[in-house]
N, C-alpha and C positions, 0 to 999 in steps of 0.2 A: 573691290569685290567683297561681297558679303559671304557668298557660298557658291559652290559648284557641285554638280552631281553627274557622275559618269554612268553610262548604261552598262549593265551586266545581263547577258542573255540567260535564258532558261537552259537547264541541263540538256534537253533534247535538241538544242540548237548548236551544240558543240561539234566542231569539225576535227575529229581525231584522224589518225592515220587511215583507218579502214574506210571511213566515210569519204575522206578526200580522194582516196584511190578509186572508190566506187564511182564518184562523180566524174573523175578524169576518164575512166575506162568506158563509161557509157556514151561518150561523145563519139559517135560513129563517123564523124567528118574527119577524124584524125587518122593519120597513118602511123607507122611504127616510129618514124623519126620524131613526130610531134608528141607521141606518148612518152618516149624517152625524155624529150626536152622538158615536158611538164613534170614528170615524176622527179627528175633530178633537180629542177628548179625549186620544187617544193622542199626537197631534201636539204637544199643549201640556202633556203630563204631566210633562215633565222626565226621562222614562225613555228610555234609549238603545237601541242595537242589540244589546247583548250580554247581556241578562238571560236567565235560565233558566226554562223552563216545564215543567210536568208531562209526562211521556212520553205518557200517554194522550191529552192534549189536542193535542200536536204531531202525533200519529199519527191524529188525527181520531176518537178514540173517546170524546169528552167526553159524547156523548149517552147512553152506557150504561156508566158507570164501574163497575168491579168491586172487590171487597174486595182482590183480588190487586194491582190497580193502586195502591190506597191504601197497602197494606203495602210494596210495592216502592218507592214514592216516599219514604216515611218511612225505610225501612231504608237506602236509599242515602245519605240525609242524615245520619242518626244514626251509622251504622257507618263511613262515610267519615271523618267528623270525629273520632270516638272512636279509630279505628285510628291516625290521625295524631297525636292527642294522647298516646296511650300510647307511641307510638314516640318522639316528641319529648322527653317528660319522663322516660322510663325507668321510669315507675310501672306496676306490674302491676295488672290488674283485681282481683286478689285482695286488694289493699291498700285498696280503696275501702270506706269505712265508711258513706257517705251517698250516695244517688242520687236526683236529682229530674229528671223528664222533663216538659216542658210542650209540648203540641200542642193548640190550642184546638178544632179542628173535627173531630177524629178520636179516638174512644175505643173501641178493640177489646177483646175478651176473649181471652186474658189481656191485661193492660195493656201499653202500650209500655215501661213500666219493667221489667215482667217479661220482656219480649222482650230488653231489653239484658242483664238478669241472666243469662238463658239463653244468649245468644250468647257472653258472656265468662266464663261459669261462675263467677260471683261468689259470695261467702261466704253461708252460710245466715243469718247474723246482720246482714246489711246492712239499713240503714234506708232503705226505698224508698218514694218518693212519686210519684204520677202526677197532674199538674195538667191539667185540661181546661176549656175555656170561659172562659179568663182573658184572651183577646184579645192585642193587640199588646204590651201592657205586662207580659205574663206572665213575662218574663225577670227583671225586678226583683222580682216576687213570689217567684220561685224563689230568688233571691239572699237575700231577706229570710228565707225559710223556713230556708235553710242557716245564716244568721247566728244565728237563734234556736236552732237545734239545736246549734250550736257551744257554746252556753252550758252545755249539759249533757253534751256529748260532747267530751272533751278529746283533744288530739293526733290529731285526725281528718282524714281526706281525704274531700272531697266532689266529686261530679260533678254539673254542671247541663247538661242538654241542652235547647236551645230551638229550636223549629222550627214548621212548619205543614204541613198536608196540603191541597194545592191541587186536585189532580186530581179527587177526588170532589165538590168543591164549586164547580166551574166553573158559573157561572150561564148557563142556556140560554134564558131568557125575554127580554122586551122592555122591562121597566121601566127607565127611565134611571137612577134612583137606585140600582138594583141592578146595572146594567151596569158601573158605576164600578169595582167590585171586580175585574172581569176586566182592566181597563185598568191597575190599579196593582199587584196582588199577583203575586208571582213565587216560584219555588222557592228556598229557602235555609234556613240554620240555623247554629247554633254550639254547640260543646261546650266547657265550661270546667272547670278543675280548681282547687279551692280548699282551703285548709287553715287550721287554727288552731294548728298544731304549730310552736312557736317554733324548733325545731331545723331547720326548713325555711325560715326567714325569709330567709336569704341567697339563696334561689332565687326569691323572689317578684318579680313585676313591678308589682303594684298592691296597695294596701291599702284596704279598704272602711271609710270613715269614718262615713257616715250613710246611713240609708234612711228615707224618709217615703212613706207610702201614703195616698192620698185616694180615697174611694169615694162617688159621688153616686147610687148605685142606688136610694135611697129616693125620689128625685125622678123622677116618671113621664116627664117630657120627656128628662131625661138618660138614663134607662134605655132609652128607645126610639129614641134618635138614631143608634144603631149596633147593629143587631140582625139576627140570622139568622131568616128566615121564608120562607114560600111566597107567590108572587104569585097573581093571580087564575086563572092557567092551571095552577097546581100546581107550578111550577118553584121549587125552593129556591135561595135566594141570600142575599147579605148586603146589607141595606138601610142606606144612608148618607143621612140626612136633612139638611135645611138647618139644623137646630138643632145639628148636630154642632159647628160652629165656636164657637158661643156657650157650649156646655157644656164644650168643651175648654178655652176661655179661663178659665171659672169654676173648673174643677178645677185647672188649672195655678196660678192665682192663690192658691187656698186651700192648695195643697201648698207653694208657695214661701214663704208667710207663716210656715209652721212650720219649713221647712228652712233658710231663709236666716239666721235668727238664730244657727244653729249653726255657720255657716261665715264669715259676714261679720265684719270687725273692728268693735270697739265704736264707733270714730269714724264709720264709715259708718252704723251703726244710729242713732246720735245725730243725725247730719245728716238722716237720713230722718225721724226723729221731729219735729225742729224745723221742717222744711219742710212737714210734713203738718199742723201745728197750724192750726186754723181751717178746715180742709177738712171737708166733710160726709162724704166717703168717701175713704179712702186706698187706693191700689193699689200693687202690687209694682213697677209700671212706674217709680216714683220712685226705686227702689233702683239703685245702681251695682253690678251683679253681678260685674263684673270686679275689684272690690276684694277679693274672696275666691275667685274662680274664674278659672283660666287658659284652660280649654278647655270647649266646650259640645258634648256628644254628644247630638244631637237625633234621635229616632226618625224615619227617613226614610219617613214615612207617605204623603207626597205633597207636591207643590210648595206648595200652599196652607198645609199644616200647618207646613212649615219656615219659609216667609215670615211666617206669622202669629206664630209664636213669636219669630222674629227681631225683628219689629216691636215686640212686647210688651216684650221684654227689652232693646231698643235694641242689638242685636248688629250687628256689621259683616259684610260679605261674607266676610271671612277667617274669622270665627267660624262662619258658615253653610256654608262651602265643604265640609267633610267630609260633612255630611248631604246636601247637594245632589249631590255626586259619587257618594255611595253609592247614592242613589236612581237616578241615571243609569246606573250600571254594573250594579247588582244588583236594582233595583226595590224595592218594599215587600215585604220577606221576613218580615213579621209580627214575632213576638217575637225573631227572630234579627237584625233590622235594626240594632239598636244596635251590634252587634259589628263589622259591616262599616264603620260610621262610625268606631269606635275603631281598627280596622285601618288605615283611611286615615290617621288622625293619626299612627299609629306608622310606617307606610311613608314618610310625608313627614318623619319625624324631628322631629316637633313636641314629643313627650312627653319632658320632662326631669325629673330627680330633684327631688322636692318640688312639682311641679305638681299642681294639683287639677282634676279632671274632673267636671263636672256632667252626669249622664245623665238625660235627660228622656224619659219614655215615656207614651203615652196609649193607652187601649184601651177596648173595649166594657165596659159596666157601669153608668155610665161611670166610668172610673178614670184617675187620674194617679199613676204610681209613679215617683219620682225617687230618685237616690242620688248620693253623692259619693265618688270614688276619689282616693287620693293615689298619685302615681307614685313608686315607691321606688328606681328606678334608670333611667338613660337608656335609652329604648327605640328600636330602629331595625330591627325585623324587617319584611321586605317582605310576609310572610304571603300572604293570599289575593289581594292586590293586585300581586303580583310581576310579572305579565305585562302589566299595564295602567297602573301608577302613573305611568309616564313620559308618558302621554297627558293627564294631569290636572294642574292644572285648566285650564279654558277657560270661556268665557262660558256655553256650554251643554254642556260636555264635548265629546267628539268629535262630528263633524258628525252631525246628526239628520236622516236622510232621511225620517222620518215627516213632518216639517214640510215638507220640500221636495216630497214626492210627494202628500201628502194634506191639508196644512194649509189650503189654500184651494180645495179641490175644489168644483166646482159640480154642480148636480143632473144635468145632461146627462152630465158626465164620470162621476159616480157610477153612473148607470144603466148605463153601458157595462161596469162591473165586476160588477153584480148581476144575477142571473137569478132573478126572483121565481117562486114556484110557481104 
């Protein structure tokens, strides 16, 4: 990897306490129980006051999203990050050999990949791929695709653009398990520049060492635990079931059983084998992951996801801090989320030459896609965290007024905010 650029929205796109509450309370399909659930979920989500939302939702147009709204949202993220990436690296769009764009919930015609090619007038022989429906772990899928293509395309430059389209997919119904996505997901994304050209090795910041992808889609429960569908009233949304946690744990365990022997030292693997003898079932929880990994870049999908992975892998608060703070500052930005976590590590000057980073991503399907990077030189770019890194970390990040204002709201107080039809 030569460089990466994360998206940072405009000030008028920020979702602070008041704007979030306003969005929640104008949904007249909700009853008192749903309002309480939404406000308390936001209060306890681990998300702060400075995340970015889709323009059409902030302006109150979520009831009738247009194609123009969707394209405008994605264009802003893609072109903002790509413009900065080209400027920072000095690479011309005409030099790009491979382009991969992934946006799970939006697939227009022509494709978003074609939209990028047209904007930057890229070459006719570019190898272009458009990935849709791959969920929050799509970024690692895109990396794996580039890695495989590099085997047959020598001295190549590749672009990966990872983001999501939230505006047209804002849930407007009342099912609690579908309302959750509105609480967690925010606008964001990242563009990355990669190469297998040895002549550019001196400019690299990271080297990809291993990629392992695990897919449980053949299992009906895993397939349906995180799925897009319509509710009884016909409102489309993203359903997150109680089975999500169990299937995420299963997918993660299966993935790490394949990945860890590639990165852990022999002495740790032997210790694990000997301590597992006589047990009916061995789990990856018995492994000391820090014997082969210095940094853990966990997808900031939600507070429960981060804490659950931390508990399973016996990670410390220091290990989980980047994911927790990325969730607080930027929210769950779907496939772009991993790069805000990486950016936090870099801005805090944690990444030193020779360090190894384990990226852990989970997504609908159900999938677990993980990879390991090696840091090839000390990194200290403030990147997208430039204006806020000094405020982090703290117990909950900067003060969360969601909790102060709405965390313990009673029915009488809530009724004063709500005007039912």
